C-alpha positions as CSV (number, residue, x, y, z in Angstrom):
1,M,18.8,-22.7,-13.2
2,T,16.0,-23.8,-15.5
3,N,16.6,-27.5,-14.6
4,K,15.7,-26.9,-10.9
5,L,12.2,-28.1,-9.9
6,Y,10.1,-27.1,-6.9
7,V,8.3,-30.2,-5.5
8,G,5.4,-29.3,-3.1
9,N,2.7,-31.0,-1.1
10,L,5.1,-33.7,0.0
11,P,4.2,-36.1,2.8
12,F,6.2,-35.4,5.9
13,S,7.6,-38.9,5.8
14,S,9.4,-38.3,2.5
15,T,13.2,-38.5,2.4
16,E,15.8,-37.2,-0.1
17,D,16.5,-40.8,-1.1
18,S,12.8,-41.5,-1.9
19,L,12.6,-38.3,-4.0
20,K,15.8,-39.1,-5.8
21,A,14.5,-42.6,-6.6
22,L,11.2,-41.2,-7.9
23,F,12.6,-38.4,-10.1
24,S,15.3,-40.8,-11.4
25,E,12.5,-42.4,-13.4
26,A,12.3,-39.1,-15.5
27,G,16.1,-38.7,-15.9
28,T,19.4,-38.0,-14.2
29,V,19.0,-36.3,-10.8
30,D,21.9,-34.0,-9.8
31,E,20.7,-32.9,-6.3
32,V,17.8,-33.2,-4.0
33,A,17.3,-30.6,-1.2
34,L,14.4,-31.5,1.2
35,I,13.6,-28.4,3.2
36,K,13.4,-28.9,6.9
37,D,12.4,-26.8,9.9
38,R,15.4,-25.4,11.7
39,M,14.1,-25.9,15.1
40,S,12.5,-29.4,14.9
41,G,14.4,-30.8,11.9
42,K,11.1,-32.1,10.4
43,S,10.3,-31.8,6.8
44,R,8.4,-28.7,5.8
45,G,6.6,-30.5,3.0
46,F,8.5,-29.3,0.0
47,A,11.8,-29.8,-1.8
48,F,14.0,-28.7,-4.7
49,V,15.2,-31.3,-7.2
50,T,17.9,-30.4,-9.7
51,M,17.9,-32.5,-12.8
52,A,20.8,-32.9,-15.2
53,S,19.2,-31.2,-18.1
54,E,16.2,-28.9,-19.0
55,A,14.7,-31.8,-20.9
56,D,14.9,-34.1,-17.9
57,A,13.3,-31.3,-15.8
58,Q,10.4,-31.1,-18.2
59,K,10.0,-34.8,-18.1
60,G,9.8,-34.7,-14.3
61,I,7.1,-32.0,-14.5
62,D,5.1,-34.0,-17.1
63,A,5.4,-37.3,-15.2
64,F,4.9,-36.2,-11.6
65,D,2.8,-33.0,-11.4
66,G,-0.5,-34.2,-9.8
67,K,0.8,-37.7,-9.3
68,D,0.0,-39.5,-6.0
69,F,3.1,-40.0,-3.9
70,E,2.8,-41.7,-0.5
71,G,-0.9,-40.6,-0.4
72,R,-0.5,-37.0,-1.5
73,K,-0.8,-35.3,-4.9
74,L,2.5,-33.7,-5.8
75,V,2.9,-30.2,-7.1
76,V,5.9,-30.0,-9.5
77,N,7.0,-27.0,-11.4
78,M,10.1,-25.0,-12.4
79,A,11.7,-23.3,-9.3
80,R,11.6,-19.6,-9.4
81,P,15.0,-17.8,-8.8
82,R,15.6,-16.5,-5.3
83,E,14.9,-12.8,-4.8
């Protein structure tokens, strides 16, 4: 679970494909889950990106935390386990 990243402050126009393309620059992406509102189906502004390894996840944090993406500064850190 240590290779799952929380990605916040996403522009509402972001897609799973655009996030996968971005994080592929840091390593192999296993899964992207863009969180959407149940009622409207619109993005809620955050996602979870699962990288292939812990090293790739750390590269993703180092490369993209605070980086401008489609006009917004991303917040990228390790996802906390669900309670």
